C-alpha positions as CSV (number, residue, x, y, z in Angstrom):
1,X,115.7,99.5,111.3
2,X,111.8,98.2,112.0
3,X,110.2,94.9,110.9
4,X,109.4,95.2,107.1
5,X,105.7,94.2,106.3
6,X,105.0,93.5,102.9
7,X,102.3,95.2,102.0
8,X,100.9,95.3,98.3
9,X,100.9,98.9,96.6
10,X,98.3,100.1,94.2
11,X,100.4,102.4,92.6
12,X,103.6,100.7,90.9
13,X,106.0,101.5,88.5
14,X,103.4,101.0,85.4
15,X,101.2,104.2,86.8
16,X,105.1,105.8,86.8
17,X,106.0,104.9,83.2
18,X,102.3,106.1,81.9
19,X,102.8,109.5,82.8
20,X,106.5,109.5,82.1
21,X,107.0,112.7,80.1
22,X,110.5,114.5,78.5
23,X,110.4,117.6,79.6
24,X,113.7,120.4,79.2
25,X,114.6,122.2,82.0
26,X,113.2,125.2,81.8
27,X,115.4,126.9,84.0
28,X,114.3,129.3,87.6
29,X,111.6,129.7,87.5
30,X,110.9,132.2,90.5
31,X,107.7,133.1,92.4
32,X,107.1,137.1,93.0
33,X,109.4,138.1,96.6
34,X,112.2,135.8,95.7
35,X,115.3,135.5,94.0
36,X,117.6,132.7,92.5
37,X,120.3,131.5,95.7
38,X,123.9,132.5,94.4
39,X,127.2,131.0,95.2
40,X,127.3,133.4,97.8
41,X,124.0,132.0,99.2
42,X,125.6,128.0,99.2
43,X,128.6,129.5,100.6
44,X,127.1,131.4,104.0
45,X,124.9,128.4,104.6
46,X,127.2,125.9,104.2
47,X,129.9,127.8,107.0
48,X,127.0,128.3,109.3
49,X,125.6,125.1,109.5
50,X,129.6,123.8,110.0
51,X,130.1,126.4,112.5
52,X,126.9,125.5,114.6
53,X,127.1,121.7,114.2
54,X,126.2,119.8,117.4
55,X,129.3,117.2,118.9
56,X,130.1,113.9,117.0
57,X,128.9,113.3,114.0
58,X,127.4,115.0,111.3
59,X,123.6,113.8,111.2
60,X,121.2,114.6,108.6
61,X,117.2,113.2,108.8
62,X,115.7,112.6,105.3
63,X,111.5,112.4,105.7
64,X,111.4,111.9,101.2
65,X,113.2,111.7,98.6
66,X,116.6,112.0,100.9
67,X,115.4,108.5,101.3
68,X,115.7,107.3,98.4
69,X,117.7,109.2,96.2
70,X,120.6,110.5,99.1
71,X,122.4,113.4,97.9
72,X,125.6,113.2,100.2
73,X,128.0,110.2,100.9
74,X,127.4,108.4,104.4
75,X,129.3,106.4,106.8
76,X,126.1,104.9,108.3
77,X,122.7,104.9,108.1
78,X,120.0,104.0,111.2
79,X,115.7,104.5,111.8
80,X,115.4,107.7,113.4
81,X,111.8,109.1,115.0
82,X,111.7,113.2,115.2
83,X,109.1,114.1,117.4
84,X,106.6,117.2,117.2
85,X,107.5,117.0,113.4
86,X,106.0,114.7,110.2
87,X,105.8,114.9,106.6
88,X,103.4,116.4,104.5
89,X,102.7,117.2,100.8
90,X,103.1,121.2,101.5
91,X,105.6,122.9,99.8
92,X,104.3,124.9,96.8
93,X,104.3,125.4,93.8
94,X,107.3,123.6,92.0
95,X,106.8,124.9,88.2
96,X,110.5,123.1,87.3
97,X,111.6,120.0,89.1
98,X,108.1,118.0,89.2
99,X,105.7,120.2,88.2
100,X,105.1,123.1,85.3
101,X,103.2,126.7,84.9
102,X,100.6,124.5,83.9
103,X,100.7,121.7,86.3
104,X,102.4,122.8,89.3
105,X,104.0,120.1,91.7
106,X,103.8,120.2,94.9
107,X,106.7,119.2,97.3
108,X,107.4,117.3,100.4
109,X,108.7,118.8,103.7
110,X,108.5,118.4,107.5
111,X,106.0,120.4,108.6
112,X,104.9,120.6,112.6
113,X,103.1,118.7,115.1
114,X,102.7,115.0,115.5
115,X,106.3,112.4,114.8
116,X,107.9,111.3,111.6
117,X,109.5,108.0,111.1
118,X,112.3,108.4,108.5
119,X,116.5,107.8,108.4
120,X,119.4,109.7,109.5
121,X,122.6,109.7,108.0
122,X,126.2,109.9,109.5
123,X,127.9,112.0,107.2
124,X,132.0,111.3,106.4
125,X,134.4,113.7,107.8
126,X,136.5,113.6,105.0
127,X,135.0,115.7,102.0
128,X,132.4,116.7,104.5
129,X,132.6,120.7,103.2
130,X,131.6,119.4,100.1
131,X,128.9,117.1,100.4
132,X,127.1,120.3,102.2
133,X,127.7,121.9,99.0
134,X,125.9,119.3,97.2
135,X,122.8,119.1,99.7
136,X,122.3,122.5,99.9
137,X,122.0,123.1,96.3
138,X,119.8,120.4,95.7
139,X,117.5,121.8,99.0
140,X,117.6,125.9,98.1
141,X,117.3,127.5,95.2
142,X,115.4,130.2,95.8
143,X,115.9,132.7,98.5
144,X,114.3,133.6,101.2
145,X,114.0,129.5,100.8
146,X,110.8,128.0,102.6
147,X,112.2,125.3,104.4
148,X,115.6,126.5,105.7
149,X,118.0,124.2,107.8
150,X,117.9,123.6,111.0
151,X,118.9,121.2,114.1
152,X,116.4,119.0,115.4
153,X,116.8,116.5,118.0
154,X,115.9,112.9,116.7
155,X,116.0,109.1,118.8
156,X,117.3,106.6,117.1
157,X,117.4,102.8,119.1
158,X,121.9,103.8,120.0
159,X,121.1,107.4,121.2
160,X,119.1,110.6,120.2
161,X,120.9,112.6,118.3
162,X,120.9,116.2,116.5
163,X,120.1,116.1,112.9
164,X,120.2,118.6,110.0
165,X,116.8,119.0,109.1
166,X,114.9,121.3,106.3
167,X,111.7,121.5,108.3
168,X,108.8,124.1,106.3
169,X,108.6,127.4,107.0
170,X,105.0,128.1,107.8
171,X,105.1,131.8,107.0
172,X,106.4,131.6,103.5
173,X,104.6,132.1,100.8
174,X,105.1,128.7,99.9
175,X,102.9,127.0,102.6
176,X,100.3,125.2,101.4
177,X,98.3,123.7,103.8
178,X,94.5,124.1,102.5
179,X,94.3,120.8,100.0
180,X,91.8,118.0,101.0
181,X,93.3,114.7,100.0
182,X,91.3,114.2,96.7
183,X,92.8,118.0,95.7
184,X,96.2,116.6,96.7
185,X,96.1,113.2,94.7
186,X,95.2,115.4,92.0
187,X,98.1,117.3,91.9
188,X,100.4,114.5,92.4
189,X,98.5,112.3,89.8
190,X,99.2,115.2,87.3
191,X,102.4,116.9,87.5
192,X,105.6,116.7,85.9
193,X,108.8,118.6,85.6
194,X,112.5,118.1,84.1
195,X,113.4,115.9,86.9
196,X,110.5,113.9,86.4
197,X,106.4,112.9,87.8
198,X,104.6,114.2,91.4
199,X,103.5,110.1,90.3
200,X,107.1,108.3,90.6
201,X,108.1,111.0,93.9
202,X,105.2,109.6,95.8
203,X,105.6,105.6,94.2
204,X,109.3,105.9,95.0
205,X,108.7,107.5,98.9
206,X,105.9,105.0,99.5
207,X,108.0,102.2,98.3
208,X,111.2,102.7,99.9
209,X,109.2,104.1,103.4
210,X,107.7,100.3,103.1
211,X,111.0,98.6,102.9
212,X,112.1,100.1,105.6
213,X,109.2,99.2,107.8
214,X,107.8,102.4,108.1
215,X,104.4,102.8,107.3
216,X,102.9,105.9,106.9
217,X,99.1,105.8,106.4
218,X,98.6,109.3,105.3
219,X,100.8,108.4,102.2
220,X,99.9,104.6,101.3
221,X,96.2,106.5,101.2
222,X,97.4,109.0,98.9
223,X,99.2,106.5,96.6
224,X,96.3,104.5,96.4
225,X,94.2,107.6,95.1
226,X,96.7,108.3,92.6
227,X,96.9,104.8,91.4
228,X,93.0,105.4,90.2
229,X,93.1,108.8,89.3
230,X,96.5,107.8,86.4
231,X,94.2,104.8,85.8
232,X,91.3,106.8,84.8
233,X,92.9,109.0,82.8
234,X,94.8,106.1,80.9
235,X,92.0,104.1,80.2
236,X,93.1,101.8,77.3
237,X,96.5,101.5,79.0
238,X,95.3,100.3,81.8
239,X,92.4,97.8,80.2
240,X,95.4,96.0,78.4
241,X,97.5,95.7,81.4
C-alpha cells in the first residue's frame, strides 16, 4: 500500500450526523426503460462470471464503497492501479438507496479515461458462487444494468492481475456527465435514502482512501465543498460546535 499522509478533512462525522435521517425503504424505484433484476438475472450473471474468469485467484477491483464496505469475504487485499479508468460520480439518478424522488442521489462508478488507484480483493474459492451472488445483488438492482461487470487489467506491487469490475456504460440513460463541481456538491450535500446520505458516502470514501494513502484530488475538493454546504444549511449547529 502507498504511504498515508495525514491530512485534515473538512468533512467530518459531525456533518454526517447533521444530515442523518431515518428513511424507510420505498422499494424499487424504476426508471423508464428498466425493470427489476430477477433471481434468473443474478444466476445468469454469476454463471457468466465463473465461466469467463481468468486463471488463478478470483480478483475483485474496488474504487468506492467496495473499499470501505466490502460485500464479500476475501483472502487478500492489495493496492491496485487501473489505467484507462477513473472514479467519478456519474451514475444517476438514485431515488432509493442514497437519494429520493425529491432529492436524487448520484453514485460513483468507474468511467473511462485517466487512471484509478483502488484495491483488489482475492475472493475465497470455497463458497465463491455464494459470494458472487451477494456482490451482484448489491451492484445490479435493475436491468439493463448501467454499469455491467467486466474484466479489467490492474497493476499491483506483486504482479498484474485481471480483476472483476463494474465500469459505467456511457451509452446508458443513467450516465450523468454534465454537472459542474458546484452542482455535484449540491447533490451530494442534500440527497439521502434508506441506506444513508450522500454526505456519508463521500465521507467514508475519502476517509478510507486517505487511510490507504490514496489522495484523490477531485474527491478532496468535493468533500470541502460539501462540508461548506452542510454547515451553511445548519448554521445553528455549526456555530455550536
